[in-house]
Every structure is written in structure tokens, then in C-alpha cells.
C-alpha positions in Angstrom: -47.4 -27.0 -24.8 -50.7 -25.2 -25.1 -51.5 -25.9 -21.4 -48.2 -24.5 -20.2 -48.6 -21.5 -17.9 -46.0 -19.4 -19.7 -47.7 -20.1 -23.0 -51.1 -19.2 -21.6 -50.0 -15.9 -20.2 -47.9 -14.9 -23.2 -49.3 -12.5 -25.9 -46.3 -12.2 -28.2 -44.8 -15.5 -29.1 -42.0 -16.5 -31.5 -41.9 -20.0 -32.8 -39.9 -21.8 -35.4 -41.4 -23.4 -38.5 -40.3 -27.0 -38.0 -38.1 -29.0 -40.3 -39.0 -32.7 -40.8 -36.6 -33.9 -38.0 -37.9 -31.4 -35.4 -40.9 -31.3 -33.1 -43.7 -30.2 -35.4 -45.1 -26.8 -34.6 -48.0 -26.2 -37.0 -50.7 -27.1 -34.5 -49.1 -24.7 -31.9 -49.1 -22.0 -34.5 -52.7 -22.6 -35.3 -53.5 -22.4 -31.5 -51.6 -19.1 -31.2 -54.0 -17.5 -33.7 -57.0 -19.3 -32.2 -56.3 -17.7 -28.9 -55.7 -14.3 -30.4 -52.0 -14.1 -29.6 -49.4 -12.6 -31.9 -47.1 -15.0 -33.7 -43.6 -14.3 -34.9 -41.3 -16.6 -37.0 -37.6 -16.5 -37.8 -36.1 -15.0 -40.9 -32.5 -16.0 -41.1 -29.9 -14.0 -43.0 -27.7 -16.5 -44.9 -23.9 -16.0 -44.6 -24.3 -14.5 -41.1 -25.7 -15.2 -37.7 -28.4 -12.6 -38.0 -32.0 -13.4 -37.5 -35.2 -11.4 -37.1 -38.6 -12.5 -35.8 -41.3 -11.4 -38.2 -45.0 -11.3 -37.6 -47.3 -13.8 -39.3 -50.8 -12.4 -40.0 -52.5 -15.8 -39.8 -51.9 -19.6 -39.9 -52.8 -19.4 -43.6 -50.1 -16.8 -44.1 -47.5 -19.7 -43.9 -48.5 -20.7 -47.4 -47.1 -17.3 -48.7 -43.6 -17.9 -47.4 -40.6 -18.6 -49.5 -38.5 -21.9 -49.2 -34.9 -21.2 -48.4 -31.9 -23.3 -49.6 -32.0 -25.0 -46.1 -35.6 -26.1 -46.9 -37.1 -23.8 -44.3 -40.1 -21.6 -44.9 -39.5 -17.9 -44.1 -40.5 -14.4 -45.2 -38.5 -13.4 -48.3 -35.8 -10.7 -48.0 -38.0 -8.2 -49.9 -40.9 -8.7 -47.5 -40.6 -5.4 -45.6 -44.2 -5.0 -44.5 -44.0 -7.4 -41.5 -43.5 -6.2 -38.0 -40.1 -7.2 -36.5 -40.8 -8.2 -32.9 -38.0 -6.1 -31.4 -39.0 -3.0 -33.4 -42.3 -3.2 -31.6 -43.4 -4.6 -28.3 -40.7 -7.3 -27.9 -41.6 -10.9 -27.1 -43.0 -12.7 -24.1 -42.0 -16.2 -25.2 -39.7 -17.9 -27.7 -40.1 -21.6 -28.7 -36.7 -22.8 -29.8 -35.5 -25.8 -31.8 -32.2 -27.6 -31.4 -30.2 -30.8 -32.0 -29.4 -31.6 -28.4 -30.1 -30.3 -24.9 -29.0 -31.0 -21.4 -31.0 -30.6 -18.2 -28.9 -27.5 -17.2 -30.6 -25.5 -20.0 -27.7 -25.8 -22.5 -28.7 -26.1 -26.2 -26.8 -27.4 -29.2 -28.1 -25.7 -32.3 -27.0 -26.0 -35.9 -23.9 -24.0 -35.3 -24.5 -20.5 -36.6 -25.6 -18.9 -33.3 -28.8 -17.3 -34.7 -30.8 -17.8 -31.5 -28.0 -16.8 -29.1 -27.4 -13.6 -31.2 -31.1 -12.9 -31.2 -31.5 -13.4 -27.4 -28.6 -10.9 -26.9 -30.6 -8.4 -28.9 -33.7 -9.2 -26.8 -31.8 -8.3 -23.6 -31.2 -4.8 -25.0 -35.0 -4.3 -25.7 -36.9 -2.4 -22.9 -39.0 -5.5 -22.3 -35.9 -7.7 -21.7 -35.3 -11.3 -22.5 -38.4 -13.4 -23.2 -38.9 -16.7 -21.5 -37.4 -19.5 -23.7 -38.7 -23.0 -24.1 -37.0 -25.6 -26.2 -39.2 -28.2 -27.9 -37.4 -31.6 -28.0 -37.7 -35.3 -28.4 -36.7 -37.4 -25.4 -33.8 -38.8 -27.5 -32.3 -35.3 -27.8 -31.7 -34.9 -24.0 -28.0 -35.5 -23.2 -25.9 -35.6 -20.1 -24.2 -32.5 -21.4 -23.8 -30.5 -24.6 -20.7 -28.4 -25.5 -21.2 -24.6 -24.9 -19.2 -21.4 -25.3 -19.4 -18.1 -23.6 -21.7 -16.9 -26.4 -24.4 -19.5 -25.7 -27.4 -18.3 -23.9 -29.0 -21.0 -21.7 -32.7 -21.7 -22.2 -35.2 -21.5 -19.4 -37.0 -24.8 -20.0 -37.0 -27.9 -22.2 -40.3 -29.6 -23.0 -40.2 -33.2 -24.2 -42.3 -36.3 -23.8 -42.4 -37.6 -20.2 -40.4 -34.6 -18.9 
């Protein structure tokens, strides 16, 4: 991941904080800060499909985050001091999780549409849609995954031996 040309050229990067069954992202987050890039992480709004990408100030900043009912670390609702990526300079790159992927760029998420809705908002930002990379295990690559007209294809899937 850290040798990927899109990662190398990106300055503003959004990345998920991984759950135990996902590709682990902590070392990537540490590298984002080591290279002087800006790091944004999701804050999901429960009972909706709304998500923001909020700025982390450092890798150590992760220890200040609240644990949600889904067992995901994220900034709390009353944390209003963090920059939201689209309120500022937008994003260059988004690393995305998922349950399954196909080689046409289709992604099966957890069913709420958070990333698809967020990417729609990105397309309205002056900077436009950031490059999207899904981080996957080889076992998550399928012949095809079900999609709807609201699903936004991802640009690239990285997995072992891809």
C-alpha cells in the first residue's frame, strides 16, 4: 500500500479504522503521519447513511476516540473541533473496507451505503471524486457482487497477490 503511486502522490487521505475481520490499517495510518500527509477517518451517524471524514491530528490521537455500539473507534458526536474533509480541501484518496469485491470495481459493504453516499458528496466538491482503493483479503474477491444504481464503483482493489 505505501509504495502505491496514488498513495505516494496523495496529501489528504481518508482511511477506515479496521475492525478485527478487516485488513488492518494501523500501520498505514502511522505511515500517513510519518510522511507528513493529512489523515481523515470516518464518523458514522447511526440510524442514517450519513458519514463524515474527520481529521486525525496524530496516530496517537486514535486513543482519544470513542467506541461505538458497532465496536468501531470514531470521533464522538460532540467532537466539533476536527476538520471535515469536504469542508476544507477535499480528499485525494480514500481507502475503503468491504465484505466482498469483484474485479469490475463493485463493492459489497455492510448495507447502509455510507461510502456511496459520501462519494456522491465528494463529486459535488470542487476537487471532485478522490481516487478510491479497497483493501481486501484474497478470499473476498468474488466473480460478481450485487449492486444497485446507488453503488459507486471503486477505482482499484488491493489484495495479496493481486
